[in-house]
CHARMM-style PDB file with segment names, atoms N, HN, CA, C and O in Angstrom:
ATOM      1  N   UNK     1       0.868  -1.087  -0.146  1.00  0.00      PROA
ATOM      2  CA  UNK     1       0.100  -0.048   0.199  1.00  0.00      PROA
ATOM      3  C   UNK     1       0.629   1.377   0.054  1.00  0.00      PROA
ATOM      4  O   UNK     1       0.688   2.195   0.973  1.00  0.00      PROA
ATOM      5  N   UNK     2       1.063   1.606  -1.404  1.00  0.00      PROA
ATOM      6  HN  UNK     2       1.014   0.942  -2.150  1.00  0.00      PROA
ATOM      7  CA  UNK     2       2.217   3.128  -1.220  1.00  0.00      PROA
ATOM      8  C   UNK     2       1.408   4.202  -1.691  1.00  0.00      PROA
ATOM      9  O   UNK     2       1.858   5.345  -1.597  1.00  0.00      PROA
ATOM     10  N   UNK     3       0.073   3.968  -2.276  1.00  0.00      PROA
ATOM     11  HN  UNK     3      -0.292   3.041  -2.353  1.00  0.00      PROA
ATOM     12  CA  UNK     3      -0.234   5.324  -3.190  1.00  0.00      PROA
ATOM     13  C   UNK     3      -1.595   5.262  -2.775  1.00  0.00      PROA
ATOM     14  O   UNK     3      -2.178   4.341  -2.202  1.00  0.00      PROA
ATOM     15  N   UNK     4      -2.139   6.692  -3.254  1.00  0.00      PROA
ATOM     16  HN  UNK     4      -1.665   7.440  -3.720  1.00  0.00      PROA
ATOM     17  CA  UNK     4      -3.623   6.761  -3.035  1.00  0.00      PROA
ATOM     18  C   UNK     4      -4.541   6.144  -3.971  1.00  0.00      PROA
ATOM     19  O   UNK     4      -5.751   6.172  -3.751  1.00  0.00      PROA
ATOM     20  N   UNK     5      -4.197   5.755  -4.693  1.00  0.00      PROA
ATOM     21  HN  UNK     5      -3.214   5.733  -4.872  1.00  0.00      PROA
ATOM     22  CA  UNK     5      -4.719   4.712  -5.726  1.00  0.00      PROA
ATOM     23  C   UNK     5      -5.239   3.432  -5.021  1.00  0.00      PROA
ATOM     24  O   UNK     5      -6.286   2.884  -5.368  1.00  0.00      PROA
ATOM     25  N   UNK     6      -4.480   3.002  -4.050  1.00  0.00      PROA
ATOM     26  HN  UNK     6      -3.630   3.447  -3.768  1.00  0.00      PROA
ATOM     27  CA  UNK     6      -4.918   1.778  -3.186  1.00  0.00      PROA
ATOM     28  C   UNK     6      -5.833   2.365  -2.469  1.00  0.00      PROA
ATOM     29  O   UNK     6      -5.953   3.509  -2.032  1.00  0.00      PROA
ATOM     30  N   UNK     7      -6.945   0.691  -2.365  1.00  0.00      PROA
ATOM     31  HN  UNK     7      -6.847  -0.239  -2.720  1.00  0.00      PROA
ATOM     32  CA  UNK     7      -7.886   0.834  -1.388  1.00  0.00      PROA
ATOM     33  C   UNK     7      -7.501  -0.214  -0.450  1.00  0.00      PROA
ATOM     34  O   UNK     7      -6.694  -1.041  -0.875  1.00  0.00      PROA
ATOM     35  N   UNK     8      -8.032  -0.367   1.050  1.00  0.00      PROA
ATOM     36  HN  UNK     8      -8.687   0.305   1.396  1.00  0.00      PROA
ATOM     37  CA  UNK     8      -7.920  -1.718   1.613  1.00  0.00      PROA
ATOM     38  C   UNK     8      -9.233  -2.043   2.428  1.00  0.00      PROA
ATOM     39  O   UNK     8      -9.839  -1.096   2.928  1.00  0.00      PROA
ATOM     40  N   UNK     9      -9.670  -3.230   2.577  1.00  0.00      PROA
ATOM     41  HN  UNK     9      -9.178  -4.000   2.171  1.00  0.00      PROA
ATOM     42  CA  UNK     9     -10.748  -3.105   3.323  1.00  0.00      PROA
ATOM     43  C   UNK     9     -10.635  -2.998   4.598  1.00  0.00      PROA
ATOM     44  O   UNK     9      -9.524  -2.763   5.072  1.00  0.00      PROA
ATOM     45  N   UNK    10     -11.632  -3.130   5.334  1.00  0.00      PROA
ATOM     46  HN  UNK    10     -12.535  -3.321   4.950  1.00  0.00      PROA
ATOM     47  CA  UNK    10     -11.569  -3.066   6.868  1.00  0.00      PROA
ATOM     48  C   UNK    10     -10.687  -4.179   7.260  1.00  0.00      PROA
ATOM     49  O   UNK    10      -9.858  -3.735   8.054  1.00  0.00      PROA
ATOM     50  N   UNK    11     -10.533  -5.282   7.070  1.00  0.00      PROA
ATOM     51  HN  UNK    11     -11.207  -5.642   6.425  1.00  0.00      PROA
ATOM     52  CA  UNK    11     -10.012  -6.316   7.554  1.00  0.00      PROA
ATOM     53  C   UNK    11      -8.417  -6.129   6.899  1.00  0.00      PROA
ATOM     54  O   UNK    11      -7.445  -6.416   7.598  1.00  0.00      PROA
ATOM     55  N   UNK    12      -8.293  -5.743   5.829  1.00  0.00      PROA
ATOM     56  HN  UNK    12      -9.082  -5.510   5.261  1.00  0.00      PROA
ATOM     57  CA  UNK    12      -7.118  -5.465   5.419  1.00  0.00      PROA
ATOM     58  C   UNK    12      -6.432  -4.309   6.267  1.00  0.00      PROA
ATOM     59  O   UNK    12      -5.263  -4.456   6.624  1.00  0.00      PROA
ATOM     60  N   UNK    13      -7.092  -3.243   6.570  1.00  0.00      PROA
ATOM     61  HN  UNK    13      -8.041  -3.124   6.280  1.00  0.00      PROA
ATOM     62  CA  UNK    13      -6.816  -2.274   7.476  1.00  0.00      PROA
ATOM     63  C   UNK    13      -6.112  -2.685   8.260  1.00  0.00      PROA
ATOM     64  O   UNK    13      -4.894  -2.541   8.370  1.00  0.00      PROA
ATOM     65  N   UNK    14      -7.199  -3.520   9.193  1.00  0.00      PROA
ATOM     66  HN  UNK    14      -8.188  -3.637   9.104  1.00  0.00      PROA
ATOM     67  CA  UNK    14      -6.758  -3.777  10.667  1.00  0.00      PROA
ATOM     68  C   UNK    14      -5.419  -4.954  10.448  1.00  0.00      PROA
ATOM     69  O   UNK    14      -4.597  -5.145  11.345  1.00  0.00      PROA
ATOM     70  N   UNK    15      -5.381  -5.529   9.390  1.00  0.00      PROA
ATOM     71  HN  UNK    15      -6.049  -5.374   8.661  1.00  0.00      PROA
ATOM     72  CA  UNK    15      -4.316  -6.655   9.800  1.00  0.00      PROA
ATOM     73  C   UNK    15      -2.782  -5.609   9.442  1.00  0.00      PROA
ATOM     74  O   UNK    15      -1.715  -5.750  10.041  1.00  0.00      PROA
ATOM     75  N   UNK    16      -3.001  -4.755   8.514  1.00  0.00      PROA
ATOM     76  HN  UNK    16      -3.867  -4.640   8.027  1.00  0.00      PROA
ATOM     77  CA  UNK    16      -1.585  -3.775   8.000  1.00  0.00      PROA
ATOM     78  C   UNK    16      -1.385  -3.313   9.454  1.00  0.00      PROA
ATOM     79  O   UNK    16      -0.348  -3.602  10.051  1.00  0.00      PROA
ATOM     80  N   UNK    17      -2.419  -2.558  10.058  1.00  0.00      PROA
ATOM     81  HN  UNK    17      -3.261  -2.323   9.573  1.00  0.00      PROA
ATOM     82  CA  UNK    17      -1.908  -1.732  11.530  1.00  0.00      PROA
ATOM     83  C   UNK    17      -2.048  -2.929  12.375  1.00  0.00      PROA
ATOM     84  O   UNK    17      -1.390  -2.645  13.376  1.00  0.00      PROA
ATOM     85  N   UNK    18      -2.466  -3.940  12.510  1.00  0.00      PROA
ATOM     86  HN  UNK    18      -3.000  -4.171  11.697  1.00  0.00      PROA
ATOM     87  CA  UNK    18      -1.764  -4.774  13.780  1.00  0.00      PROA
ATOM     88  C   UNK    18      -2.646  -4.642  14.785  1.00  0.00      PROA
ATOM     89  O   UNK    18      -2.390  -4.941  15.952  1.00  0.00      PROA
ATOM     90  N   UNK    19      -4.137  -4.016  14.228  1.00  0.00      PROA
ATOM     91  HN  UNK    19      -4.345  -3.773  13.280  1.00  0.00      PROA
ATOM     92  CA  UNK    19      -5.464  -3.944  15.153  1.00  0.00      PROA
ATOM     93  C   UNK    19      -6.225  -4.675  14.907  1.00  0.00      PROA
ATOM     94  O   UNK    19      -5.988  -5.467  13.995  1.00  0.00      PROA
ATOM     95  N   UNK    20      -7.667  -4.738  15.721  1.00  0.00      PROA
ATOM     96  HN  UNK    20      -7.860  -4.094  16.462  1.00  0.00      PROA
ATOM     97  CA  UNK    20      -8.658  -5.940  15.418  1.00  0.00      PROA
ATOM     98  C   UNK    20      -9.592  -5.022  14.085  1.00  0.00      PROA
ATOM     99  O   UNK    20      -9.296  -3.974  13.511  1.00  0.00      PROA
ATOM    100  N   UNK    21     -10.698  -5.862  13.939  1.00  0.00      PROA
ATOM    101  HN  UNK    21     -10.938  -6.713  14.405  1.00  0.00      PROA
ATOM    102  CA  UNK    21     -11.548  -4.808  12.980  1.00  0.00      PROA
ATOM    103  C   UNK    21     -12.474  -4.207  13.829  1.00  0.00      PROA
ATOM    104  O   UNK    21     -13.186  -3.281  13.441  1.00  0.00      PROA
ATOM    105  N   UNK    22     -12.527  -4.726  15.127  1.00  0.00      PROA
ATOM    106  HN  UNK    22     -11.948  -5.478  15.443  1.00  0.00      PROA
ATOM    107  CA  UNK    22     -13.280  -3.641  15.779  1.00  0.00      PROA
ATOM    108  C   UNK    22     -13.072  -2.422  16.157  1.00  0.00      PROA
ATOM    109  O   UNK    22     -13.869  -1.486  16.229  1.00  0.00      PROA
ATOM    110  N   UNK    23     -11.342  -2.498  16.532  1.00  0.00      PROA
ATOM    111  HN  UNK    23     -10.694  -3.258  16.474  1.00  0.00      PROA
ATOM    112  CA  UNK    23     -10.554  -1.074  16.848  1.00  0.00      PROA
ATOM    113  C   UNK    23     -10.835  -0.425  15.167  1.00  0.00      PROA
ATOM    114  O   UNK    23     -11.271   0.707  15.373  1.00  0.00      PROA
ATOM    115  N   UNK    24     -10.801  -0.548  14.338  1.00  0.00      PROA
ATOM    116  HN  UNK    24     -10.447  -1.468  14.170  1.00  0.00      PROA
ATOM    117  CA  UNK    24     -11.166   0.004  12.832  1.00  0.00      PROA
ATOM    118  C   UNK    24     -12.470   0.766  13.060  1.00  0.00      PROA
ATOM    119  O   UNK    24     -12.619   1.986  13.000  1.00  0.00      PROA
ATOM    120  N   UNK    25     -13.384  -0.159  13.330  1.00  0.00      PROA
ATOM    121  HN  UNK    25     -13.263  -1.151  13.379  1.00  0.00      PROA
ATOM    122  CA  UNK    25     -14.921   0.432  13.521  1.00  0.00      PROA
ATOM    123  C   UNK    25     -15.054   1.269  14.336  1.00  0.00      PROA
ATOM    124  O   UNK    25     -15.940   2.110  14.185  1.00  0.00      PROA
ATOM    125  N   UNK    26     -13.993   1.298  15.740  1.00  0.00      PROA
ATOM    126  HN  UNK    26     -13.274   0.615  15.863  1.00  0.00      PROA
ATOM    127  CA  UNK    26     -14.213   2.032  16.392  1.00  0.00      PROA
ATOM    128  C   UNK    26     -13.453   3.609  16.054  1.00  0.00      PROA
ATOM    129  O   UNK    26     -14.064   4.648  16.305  1.00  0.00      PROA
ATOM    130  N   UNK    27     -12.416   3.615  15.612  1.00  0.00      PROA
ATOM    131  HN  UNK    27     -11.919   2.772  15.408  1.00  0.00      PROA
ATOM    132  CA  UNK    27     -11.729   4.741  14.972  1.00  0.00      PROA
ATOM    133  C   UNK    27     -12.492   5.628  13.673  1.00  0.00      PROA
ATOM    134  O   UNK    27     -12.296   6.805  13.369  1.00  0.00      PROA
ATOM    135  N   UNK    28     -13.311   4.753  13.108  1.00  0.00      PROA
ATOM    136  HN  UNK    28     -13.470   3.797  13.355  1.00  0.00      PROA
ATOM    137  CA  UNK    28     -14.340   5.219  12.270  1.00  0.00      PROA
ATOM    138  C   UNK    28     -15.225   6.210  12.945  1.00  0.00      PROA
ATOM    139  O   UNK    28     -15.479   7.356  12.573  1.00  0.00      PROA
ATOM    140  N   UNK    29     -15.677   5.539  14.062  1.00  0.00      PROA
ATOM    141  HN  UNK    29     -15.471   4.608  14.364  1.00  0.00      PROA
ATOM    142  CA  UNK    29     -17.186   6.223  14.756  1.00  0.00      PROA
ATOM    143  C   UNK    29     -16.224   7.317  15.329  1.00  0.00      PROA
ATOM    144  O   UNK    29     -16.654   8.412  14.965  1.00  0.00      PROA
ATOM    145  N   UNK    30     -14.808   7.482  16.272  1.00  0.00      PROA
ATOM    146  HN  UNK    30     -14.459   6.593  16.567  1.00  0.00      PROA
ATOM    147  CA  UNK    30     -14.616   8.759  16.879  1.00  0.00      PROA
ATOM    148  C   UNK    30     -14.079   9.515  15.532  1.00  0.00      PROA
ATOM    149  O   UNK    30     -14.250  10.720  15.720  1.00  0.00      PROA
ATOM    150  N   UNK    31     -13.612   9.328  14.498  1.00  0.00      PROA
ATOM    151  HN  UNK    31     -13.473   8.350  14.345  1.00  0.00      PROA
ATOM    152  CA  UNK    31     -13.134  10.275  13.514  1.00  0.00      PROA
ATOM    153  C   UNK    31     -11.899   9.863  13.079  1.00  0.00      PROA
ATOM    154  O   UNK    31     -11.422  10.166  11.985  1.00  0.00      PROA
ATOM    155  N   UNK    32     -11.498   9.343  13.712  1.00  0.00      PROA
ATOM    156  HN  UNK    32     -11.885   9.097  14.601  1.00  0.00      PROA
ATOM    157  CA  UNK    32      -9.728   8.921  13.555  1.00  0.00      PROA
ATOM    158  C   UNK    32      -9.248   8.527  12.504  1.00  0.00      PROA
ATOM    159  O   UNK    32      -8.188   9.024  12.125  1.00  0.00      PROA
ATOM    160  N   UNK    33      -9.844   7.597  11.796  1.00  0.00      PROA
ATOM    161  HN  UNK    33     -10.706   7.193  12.104  1.00  0.00      PROA
ATOM    162  CA  UNK    33      -9.963   7.024  10.160  1.00  0.00      PROA
ATOM    163  C   UNK    33     -11.204   7.299   9.644  1.00  0.00      PROA
ATOM    164  O   UNK    33     -12.287   7.374  10.224  1.00  0.00      PROA
ATOM    165  N   UNK    34     -10.876   7.463   8.294  1.00  0.00      PROA
ATOM    166  HN  UNK    34      -9.996   7.402   7.823  1.00  0.00      PROA
ATOM    167  CA  UNK    34     -12.437   7.884   7.703  1.00  0.00      PROA
ATOM    168  C   UNK    34     -12.524   7.002   6.078  1.00  0.00      PROA
ATOM    169  O   UNK    34     -11.703   7.067   5.162  1.00  0.00      PROA
ATOM    170  N   UNK    35     -13.611   6.326   6.127  1.00  0.00      PROA
ATOM    171  HN  UNK    35     -14.278   6.273   6.870  1.00  0.00      PROA
ATOM    172  CA  UNK    35     -13.635   5.686   4.761  1.00  0.00      PROA
ATOM    173  C   UNK    35     -13.684   6.356   3.711  1.00  0.00      PROA
ATOM    174  O   UNK    35     -14.433   7.332   3.682  1.00  0.00      PROA
ATOM    175  N   UNK    36     -12.973   6.043   2.677  1.00  0.00      PROA
ATOM    176  HN  UNK    36     -12.365   5.250   2.700  1.00  0.00      PROA
ATOM    177  CA  UNK    36     -13.389   6.377   0.925  1.00  0.00      PROA
ATOM    178  C   UNK    36     -14.657   6.331   0.680  1.00  0.00      PROA
ATOM    179  O   UNK    36     -15.410   7.210   0.261  1.00  0.00      PROA
ATOM    180  N   UNK    37     -14.844   5.287   0.956  1.00  0.00      PROA
ATOM    181  HN  UNK    37     -14.233   4.572   1.296  1.00  0.00      PROA
ATOM    182  CA  UNK    37     -16.252   4.554   0.237  1.00  0.00      PROA
ATOM    183  C   UNK    37     -16.557   3.688   1.013  1.00  0.00      PROA
ATOM    184  O   UNK    37     -15.744   2.998   1.628  1.00  0.00      PROA
ATOM    185  N   UNK    38     -18.442   3.559   1.134  1.00  0.00      PROA
ATOM    186  HN  UNK    38     -19.102   4.120   0.634  1.00  0.00      PROA
ATOM    187  CA  UNK    38     -18.917   2.648   1.852  1.00  0.00      PROA
ATOM    188  C   UNK    38     -19.852   1.564   0.878  1.00  0.00      PROA
ATOM    189  O   UNK    38     -21.006   1.800   0.521  1.00  0.00      PROA
ATOM    190  N   UNK    39     -19.437   0.908   0.700  1.00  0.00      PROA
ATOM    191  HN  UNK    39     -18.500   0.717   0.991  1.00  0.00      PROA
ATOM    192  CA  UNK    39     -20.265  -0.276  -0.134  1.00  0.00      PROA
ATOM    193  C   UNK    39     -21.765  -0.429  -0.042  1.00  0.00      PROA
ATOM    194  O   UNK    39     -22.320  -0.563   1.049  1.00  0.00      PROA
ATOM    195  N   UNK    40     -22.463  -0.409  -1.266  1.00  0.00      PROA
ATOM    196  HN  UNK    40     -22.012  -0.300  -2.152  1.00  0.00      PROA
ATOM    197  CA  UNK    40     -24.001  -1.059  -0.628  1.00  0.00      PROA
ATOM    198  C   UNK    40     -24.550  -2.041  -0.163  1.00  0.00      PROA
ATOM    199  O   UNK    40     -23.824  -3.006  -0.404  1.00  0.00      PROA
ATOM    200  N   UNK    41     -25.467  -2.355   0.395  1.00  0.00      PROA
ATOM    201  HN  UNK    41     -26.056  -1.571   0.591  1.00  0.00      PROA
ATOM    202  CA  UNK    41     -25.779  -3.552   1.331  1.00  0.00      PROA
ATOM    203  C   UNK    41     -25.889  -3.478   2.642  1.00  0.00      PROA
ATOM    204  O   UNK    41     -25.587  -2.455   3.257  1.00  0.00      PROA
ATOM    205  N   UNK    42     -26.342  -4.573   3.218  1.00  0.00      PROA
ATOM    206  HN  UNK    42     -26.587  -5.403   2.718  1.00  0.00      PROA
ATOM    207  CA  UNK    42     -26.791  -4.527   4.580  1.00  0.00      PROA
ATOM    208  C   UNK    42     -25.922  -4.242   5.369  1.00  0.00      PROA
ATOM    209  O   UNK    42     -26.367  -3.758   6.409  1.00  0.00      PROA
ATOM    210  N   UNK    43     -24.368  -4.380   5.292  1.00  0.00      PROA
ATOM    211  HN  UNK    43     -24.006  -4.773   4.447  1.00  0.00      PROA
ATOM    212  CA  UNK    43     -23.074  -4.251   6.409  1.00  0.00      PROA
ATOM    213  C   UNK    43     -22.789  -3.138   5.722  1.00  0.00      PROA
ATOM    214  O   UNK    43     -22.349  -2.366   6.574  1.00  0.00      PROA
ATOM    215  N   UNK    44     -22.781  -2.637   4.750  1.00  0.00      PROA
ATOM    216  HN  UNK    44     -23.139  -3.264   4.058  1.00  0.00      PROA
ATOM    217  CA  UNK    44     -21.962  -1.555   3.888  1.00  0.00      PROA
ATOM    218  C   UNK    44     -20.784  -1.611   4.390  1.00  0.00      PROA
ATOM    219  O   UNK    44     -20.337  -0.833   5.232  1.00  0.00      PROA
ATOM    220  N   UNK    45     -20.172  -2.616   3.854  1.00  0.00      PROA
ATOM    221  HN  UNK    45     -20.536  -3.248   3.169  1.00  0.00      PROA
ATOM    222  CA  UNK    45     -18.313  -2.568   3.931  1.00  0.00      PROA
ATOM    223  C   UNK    45     -17.847  -1.302   3.523  1.00  0.00      PROA
ATOM    224  O   UNK    45     -18.452  -0.670   2.658  1.00  0.00      PROA
ATOM    225  N   UNK    46     -16.734  -0.833   4.116  1.00  0.00      PROA
ATOM    226  HN  UNK    46     -16.242  -1.346   4.820  1.00  0.00      PROA
ATOM    227  CA  UNK    46     -15.705   0.070   3.993  1.00  0.00      PROA
ATOM    228  C   UNK    46     -14.306  -0.067   3.056  1.00  0.00      PROA
ATOM    229  O   UNK    46     -13.595  -1.041   2.807  1.00  0.00      PROA
ATOM    230  N   UNK    47     -14.256   0.963   2.762  1.00  0.00      PROA
ATOM    231  HN  UNK    47     -14.834   1.754   2.965  1.00  0.00      PROA
ATOM    232  CA  UNK    47     -13.251   1.100   1.721  1.00  0.00      PROA
ATOM    233  C   UNK    47     -12.293   2.442   2.691  1.00  0.00      PROA
ATOM    234  O   UNK    47     -12.752   3.365   3.363  1.00  0.00      PROA
ATOM    235  N   UNK    48     -10.810   2.057   2.404  1.00  0.00      PROA
ATOM    236  HN  UNK    48     -10.437   1.307   1.857  1.00  0.00      PROA
ATOM    237  CA  UNK    48      -9.883   2.985   3.057  1.00  0.00      PROA
ATOM    238  C   UNK    48      -8.927   3.445   2.270  1.00  0.00      PROA
ATOM    239  O   UNK    48      -8.526   2.569   1.503  1.00  0.00      PROA
ATOM    240  N   UNK    49      -8.391   4.482   2.147  1.00  0.00      PROA
ATOM    241  HN  UNK    49      -8.716   5.194   2.769  1.00  0.00      PROA
ATOM    242  CA  UNK    49      -7.352   4.967   1.193  1.00  0.00      PROA
ATOM    243  C   UNK    49      -5.885   4.611   1.488  1.00  0.00      PROA
ATOM    244  O   UNK    49      -5.426   5.170   2.485  1.00  0.00      PROA
ATOM    245  N   UNK    50      -5.161   3.890   0.896  1.00  0.00      PROA
ATOM    246  HN  UNK    50      -5.534   3.436   0.086  1.00  0.00      PROA
ATOM    247  CA  UNK    50      -3.897   3.514   1.283  1.00  0.00      PROA
ATOM    248  C   UNK    50      -3.252   4.361   1.959  1.00  0.00      PROA
ATOM    249  O   UNK    50      -2.998   4.113   3.138  1.00  0.00      PROA
ATOM    250  N   UNK    51      -2.861   5.495   1.393  1.00  0.00      PROA
ATOM    251  HN  UNK    51      -3.067   5.697   0.435  1.00  0.00      PROA
ATOM    252  CA  UNK    51      -2.168   6.668   1.934  1.00  0.00      PROA
ATOM    253  C   UNK    51      -2.856   7.031   3.437  1.00  0.00      PROA
ATOM    254  O   UNK    51      -2.088   7.747   4.079  1.00  0.00      PROA
ATOM    255  N   UNK    52      -3.948   6.759   4.071  1.00  0.00      PROA
ATOM    256  HN  UNK    52      -4.572   6.177   3.550  1.00  0.00      PROA
ATOM    257  CA  UNK    52      -4.637   7.264   5.206  1.00  0.00      PROA
ATOM    258  C   UNK    52      -4.144   5.849   5.988  1.00  0.00      PROA
ATOM    259  O   UNK    52      -3.961   5.946   7.201  1.00  0.00      PROA
ATOM    260  N   UNK    53      -3.997   4.983   5.562  1.00  0.00      PROA
ATOM    261  HN  UNK    53      -4.146   4.904   4.576  1.00  0.00      PROA
ATOM    262  CA  UNK    53      -3.111   3.830   6.392  1.00  0.00      PROA
ATOM    263  C   UNK    53      -1.941   3.867   6.678  1.00  0.00      PROA
ATOM    264  O   UNK    53      -1.428   3.487   7.730  1.00  0.00      PROA
ATOM    265  N   UNK    54      -1.306   4.443   5.531  1.00  0.00      PROA
ATOM    266  HN  UNK    54      -1.723   4.752   4.676  1.00  0.00      PROA
ATOM    267  CA  UNK    54       0.071   4.659   5.773  1.00  0.00      PROA
ATOM    268  C   UNK    54       0.596   5.837   6.789  1.00  0.00      PROA
ATOM    269  O   UNK    54       1.686   5.827   7.361  1.00  0.00      PROA
ATOM    270  N   UNK    55      -0.451   6.893   6.893  1.00  0.00      PROA
ATOM    271  HN  UNK    55      -1.336   6.901   6.427  1.00  0.00      PROA
ATOM    272  CA  UNK    55       0.065   7.955   7.199  1.00  0.00      PROA
ATOM    273  C   UNK    55      -0.277   7.675   9.012  1.00  0.00      PROA
ATOM    274  O   UNK    55       0.352   8.282   9.879  1.00  0.00      PROA
ATOM    275  N   UNK    56      -1.302   6.723   9.306  1.00  0.00      PROA
ATOM    276  HN  UNK    56      -1.813   6.230   8.601  1.00  0.00      PROA
ATOM    277  CA  UNK    56      -1.615   5.921  11.084  1.00  0.00      PROA
ATOM    278  C   UNK    56       0.016   5.254  10.942  1.00  0.00      PROA
ATOM    279  O   UNK    56       0.851   5.398  11.836  1.00  0.00      PROA
ATOM    280  N   UNK    57       0.248   4.610   9.828  1.00  0.00      PROA
ATOM    281  HN  UNK    57      -0.429   4.493   9.102  1.00  0.00      PROA
ATOM    282  CA  UNK    57       1.633   3.718  10.421  1.00  0.00      PROA
ATOM    283  C   UNK    57       2.913   4.361  10.999  1.00  0.00      PROA
ATOM    284  O   UNK    57       3.723   3.907  11.807  1.00  0.00      PROA
ATOM    285  N   UNK    58       2.847   6.003  10.107  1.00  0.00      PROA
ATOM    286  HN  UNK    58       2.189   6.372   9.451  1.00  0.00      PROA
ATOM    287  CA  UNK    58       3.882   6.544  10.350  1.00  0.00      PROA
ATOM    288  C   UNK    58       4.050   7.402  11.794  1.00  0.00      PROA
ATOM    289  O   UNK    58       5.026   7.660  12.500  1.00  0.00      PROA
ATOM    290  N   UNK    59       2.651   7.708  11.878  1.00  0.00      PROA
ATOM    291  HN  UNK    59       1.859   7.499  11.305  1.00  0.00      PROA
ATOM    292  CA  UNK    59       2.762   8.448  13.319  1.00  0.00      PROA
ATOM    293  C   UNK    59       2.401   7.421  14.353  1.00  0.00      PROA
ATOM    294  O   UNK    59       3.002   7.594  15.414  1.00  0.00      PROA
ATOM    295  N   UNK    60       1.506   6.306  14.326  1.00  0.00      PROA
ATOM    296  HN  UNK    60       1.018   6.165  13.464  1.00  0.00      PROA
ATOM    297  CA  UNK    60       1.896   5.810  15.312  1.00  0.00      PROA
ATOM    298  C   UNK    60       2.735   4.518  15.753  1.00  0.00      PROA
ATOM    299  O   UNK    60       2.716   3.485  15.083  1.00  0.00      PROA
ATOM    300  N   UNK    61       3.565   4.679  17.082  1.00  0.00      PROA
ATOM    301  HN  UNK    61       3.581   5.518  17.626  1.00  0.00      PROA
ATOM    302  CA  UNK    61       4.925   3.804  16.947  1.00  0.00      PROA
ATOM    303  C   UNK    61       4.370   2.348  17.625  1.00  0.00      PROA
ATOM    304  O   UNK    61       5.292   1.659  18.063  1.00  0.00      PROA
ATOM    305  N   UNK    62       3.237   1.866  17.756  1.00  0.00      PROA
ATOM    306  HN  UNK    62       2.488   2.425  17.400  1.00  0.00      PROA
ATOM    307  CA  UNK    62       2.600   0.871  18.345  1.00  0.00      PROA
ATOM    308  C   UNK    62       2.477   0.003  17.175  1.00  0.00      PROA
ATOM    309  O   UNK    62       2.727  -1.180  17.408  1.00  0.00      PROA
ATOM    310  N   UNK    63       2.152   0.298  15.967  1.00  0.00      PROA
ATOM    311  HN  UNK    63       1.949   1.259  15.777  1.00  0.00      PROA
ATOM    312  CA  UNK    63       1.544   0.050  14.895  1.00  0.00      PROA
ATOM    313  C   UNK    63       2.991  -0.910  14.015  1.00  0.00      PROA
ATOM    314  O   UNK    63       4.176  -0.580  14.060  1.00  0.00      PROA
ATOM    315  N   UNK    64       2.424  -2.086  13.297  1.00  0.00      PROA
ATOM    316  HN  UNK    64       1.461  -2.354  13.260  1.00  0.00      PROA
ATOM    317  CA  UNK    64       3.400  -2.815  12.918  1.00  0.00      PROA
ATOM    318  C   UNK    64       3.857  -2.178  11.571  1.00  0.00      PROA
ATOM    319  O   UNK    64       3.067  -1.649  10.788  1.00  0.00      PROA
ATOM    320  N   UNK    65       4.840  -2.249  11.424  1.00  0.00      PROA
ATOM    321  HN  UNK    65       5.481  -2.679  12.060  1.00  0.00      PROA
ATOM    322  CA  UNK    65       5.479  -1.798  10.112  1.00  0.00      PROA
ATOM    323  C   UNK    65       5.057  -3.020   8.843  1.00  0.00      PROA
ATOM    324  OT1 UNK    65       5.461  -2.876   7.689  1.00  0.00      PROA
TER     325      UNK     65
END
């Protein structure tokens, strides 16, 4: 994930950051992370910009590299 055209699902974002899917969901609710798109459907899956995930990796010392 190195450019803005790259997108990650909630599960992919969680794996990359070394956190749970629930944590990603909480971050969205609190405004720490914003999905670039919500897919239609009952669950409304979220997609996140690769650049946003990279930014969290860069600023959070606990995040996996």
